[in-house]
N, C-alpha and C positions, 0 to 999 in steps of 0.2 A: 568544147561545143556551146558553152555558152557565148553568151551575148552581152558584150559591155557598153551600155551610155552613159556617153561624158557628155557632160555641162560643160557648153560652151563660153564665156566671159568676153565679150565684144568689145568691153575696151582694152581690156594688156592681152586678147587672144589666149590665154592659158584655157587648157579645156582639163577635168575633175573629173574621173569616176564619176557619176553619179547611183547608178542602177548594174547590174548584175542580173542578164536574163536566163534559165534554164526550167525545161519543164518539170514538172515534179518524176518523172520519169522522162527520162532522157535518153533510152534504152530506143534504137532507132532513128529516132532524129534527126533530120541532115543537117537541116536548112530553115534556120526561124526569121521568118521576113513581116510583113506587113504591122510594123509595130506606128499604136497610137498612143498619143500621149493628149491629157487634159491640158490647158493651158496653165492652170498652176501645179501640173505636175503631180498632184495627189494621186491619178489614175490611167493604169493606161494597159493596154491591151496587146495581140500579139498573136502570131498565126506559125502555123507548123507542119510538114509534113510527118509522117511515122510511118516507116518503109519494115513490116517487119516479117522477117520468114522465118521454117521449118529446112532442117538440114538431119535426114533418113538412114542410117547407120542397116545396111540390110548384108548377112549374114550366112549361106548356104546356096546361092542362086546357081545356079548352072546353064 
């Protein structure tokens, strides 16, 4: 689930890990999308969709 953001040096073509994004509670998160960065790289935001469900176990039904 973690999303890795790479910083690309256009002169050398080398890519280095800049940040790894993971929601605080990753339960039910499938994808992270719409990542936005400020030009200086000090701030960022991202969106994600959480899909939670419940499972019920029932005994004794006829």
